[in-house]
N, C-alpha and C positions, 0 to 999 in steps of 0.2 A: 504493502502501500504506501504512495507517495501523498505526500502533503505540499503544496502549495507557499515560503513561509516567508524564502525571502529570494528574490530575483534570481539570485544561485540556486534555489533547489531543483531548476531545470538546467542541462548543461547549455552551450551555448548552440546546439545542433537540434536540441528539443527542442529552444525558444523561437530558431528560427521557423524550425517545425507547424510550429504553433500560428506566427505569424502567419506563414500559407496558407494553413488551417485556414483562419483568423479572414483572408482575402478569398477564399473559392463558398466563403458562406456568405457573404458580403454580397458576390458576385449570382450567386444564385439556391439561398436558399432549404427552397423547397429539398432537396436531398436530407436534410437535417432535421425535419420538420415535428418525427417525430423518435429518435434514437434515445428521446429520453424515460416517452412513457412507462406510467409504473416508477416511475421517480420522483424523490422528495430533496427540492437544495433547504437549508434551513440558515435564515439571515440574522445572526447574534448581532448585530450594532447594539455594542453597551455610549455611542454617543453619536450627537444625529448626522445624517447624510441623508441626499436625495440624491446626489448622480450611483454616486459607486453600488446600495443598494437595492434602486429600481431596479439598475441596468444589470444587477447580478440574477434579483427577479427577470425579467424580461426575457433573460437568454432562456433560462431554467422554462419558463412558459413558452419558446419560440422552440426552446426543444423537445415540448410534449409533453413536457414535467413540471411536476405544483410543487409549489413554496411554501414553509413556514417560518411564523421568526416575531421577534421584537425588534423596535427600533427605539428601543431608550433601555437602562442601564436599570430606571421606576416597574422600568415596567416588568422586569425579571427577578427572578430570587434573590441574586445580585442584591438588590434593597433591602432580603435577609439578612446574607454575607454568606452566603454560597459562592465556592470558587468557581475559577472558568474551570478548571480542572471534574471540579465535581456535575459542571451544563453540561461539558462536550459529553463526558460520560455518560447523560441521561438522554440528552439528545439526539447520539447515536444510535435509539431505541426506534429513533422515531423520522429520521431522517439519513439520505446517501452520500449528503455531500453537505460541509459547514461553512456559509462565509462568517468568520468575524471580524468586527470593530472593533477595536478596546480603547482607550484613552494609554495603557500600561503597554512603555515598551513588552512586546516579549511576551504576553499574552496567550496570540493565537499558536507561539506554538508550545509550548504549559499548555494549552489544549489541546495540543496535535500529540499530546506523551501521551497521553489518556483517552482519545475516543479512539470508537473504533472504524470509522469514518472517516474518506480526505478530509481534512480543514485547510481553508484559502485563506491568508490574511491580505483582509479589507482595506486591512493600514493600522499599526499599532503604534499609538503615539507620535513621538517628533521620530522614529526609526523607518520604520520601511512601507510601501504599499506597491507588491510586485504585479500586483495584476495594473493598472495607474500606470506599473513602465512597459509593460510590453503594452499598451495604446500607444504610448505618450513614442515609443519603438514604428506599430503602426501606421503612425501618424506619420514620422521625419520619412520614412519608407516610401512614404507614399509621396511626398513630395518634393526629395530630394533623387528619390532613385539607391541610394545608399546609406551602411549606415556604418562609413569605414571614412577616414580622411575629411570630415567636419570641422569645423572650429564651432562648439556650443561655446552659447551664453545662457548663463544663468543668474539671476536678476530676483534678486528683493531675499525673502528672508527662507538664508540657505541653513541656520541653525537648525528649526524646527522643520524645518520646509520637508516631511520623506516621502515626500515624490521626489526632489531634487537628490537626495541619499539613496535610494534608490536607482533612479535614470544613471545616475553618474554610474555608479559599478554597473550598468548592463554594458552601458557606450565607451568602456575601459576594458572590455574583450575582443571590442575589435580597432582594427591599425589605424594608425593614423590618426588620430583623433587628437582635439586641443583642448583643453573646456578656458572659460573665461568667469572664473566666481565676482559677481556684482552687487556688492554686495555693505552698509554699516559696518564697524566695525564690532558692534553690536550681536551683528547678526551673522556673522560669519562660518562656511561651513566648519563642523568638527575635526578637530584634530584626528578621531576615528574614521573618518570616513576617508581622512587621504590615507592613515596608515593600510582602508583597509583595504580601500578602489584606486587610490592614484600611485604610490608611493613601488606594493609591489610589483605593479606593471611598466614605471616609469616615466609614467601619463606624464604630458609639455600641457604646465597653467599655472594664471596667476590669479591674484585675489585684486582687487581694484574697485570702489566707487563708484564709479563714470562711467556712468550709460552713454550718455552722449558719446564721449569717446570712442570707448567699443565697438557701436551698432555699426557704422561702416566694415568691419573688419569677420563680422558674425555670416555665419548658413546660418546657423537656425537659434534664434532666443525663447527663450525658457522664463515667463512672466511668473512670480509665485505673491498672491498676497500674505502683509503682515499677518500674522494670528493671533490675536486678541489672545485664547484660551488658552495661550501655550506662554504667557507672561503671568504673573507673579506678582504683578499688579499691575495697574489701568494709566498707571502716570510714566511706567517706561513703556507702555503701548501708546500712547498716546505722543507720547514724543519723535517714538519712529513710523507713526503711524503717516503714507504719503506723502514716504522719500523720497520712491521713485511713480512717474507716471505715465505713458508711455499715451502719447497723442498721436494725432495722423501727421500732424508738423512734426515731429520729432521722428515717426519713422518715417517717413521719406528720408535718413539720413541713414538707411537702414540698403540693403543691395536689396535690385527687386523679385527676388526671386528667394527673398529668407522669409520663412512658416515662424507666424508669433504662435505659441503653446502658452496653451495653461491648464492648470488639473481644474481652477475652478472650486470653486465659487470666486469671483470678485470683489473686489469693491470699489479702490479706488485706483487702484496700478496699470487697467486698462483702458481708456479712456470710449463712448459708443462709440465714436465717430472711428475708432480704426474698426471697427463688430465689417462694414462695407470697403476694406481696403481687401484683394484678394488674398494676400498672406495671411490674416487672422483665421486661424485651424482652430482657435481650439473648441469651436461646436466638431469641427470634423472628429475631432478627438470620443466630443460625446460622439459620436452617431455609432466610433468604432470601438466604444466599449461595451456593445451589447456583443459583438463577433468575439472580440478579444475571450470575454467571459463566459461564450458559448464555450468556446474552445478549450476552455482553459478546464469545463466542467467535462468534457468530452473526454479528455486527458487522465482527469483525475480518477473518471470511471469505466476508461480502460477500454469504451468506445473507439472501434474501428472507423474512420471517415469514407466512408459508403463510394465516395467517387472513387479514392488511389486503394480503399483495398486496406492501408496501412494505418499503426494504432501513433503515438506524437512520444507516446513512453515508451517506447519498442527497447524492452530488455537486452 
């Protein structure tokens, strides 16, 4: 039994096979419509979510399966003190696969050690968000035609941004990529991400606070919001809120083929006048999310692709 806890829970070859499967499902969803008949996905979301929870549920429904779950810790036995380990043991009796979001780093991993069904990390605190990473890779590959030899700019909250941490790890697997981390001093990329993802593979990267100066040199821009829920006090959040705001005028300094990604929700870091620019790719990410999560579910349930006859996670 396999789980999807970190981007590297799947090998590079498996990740690419997952992207290929998602592309096939997007192009022609009909052959996949009943592959999960009789299967159940449990969505255990201990913190708020719109896109991730609904797209996991949409993915399972589009595969012919059903869903159950909760959308807040207060709606679960966690409010009575139940551990994630016990919740995973219990829910393993009700579902065939679990997608869990939790505010504490490592909670989905702990759940996977007790569950009797596959567990998907749907975001754990400021640590990782591997399914979003696969969405990001799919979107970049669609827009740029490759995942190597790119200069990728990450801008905003890089300290608590789990999507940034996961995508940095994933893109570090490909040759020739260069990373530009754009943030205030207080929100720089954590050292452990550098130690685990950048240093071992000798990645070229720089840290800066100047978005405008870097825009002309980027192949991809990944914006993130300043996350109020990760701050210990409101004063610190308000001091940093709005430190980066991408509008159409600023975007004109960037290459015409530079996609702008964002995991959403946005607050004020991308102005609405950017939405009509063809470089805006963040709603493409939302669209791709359903197909990536369909592919992840099929992979973990060990269901072969009816088009190719192959499984993503071949032994």
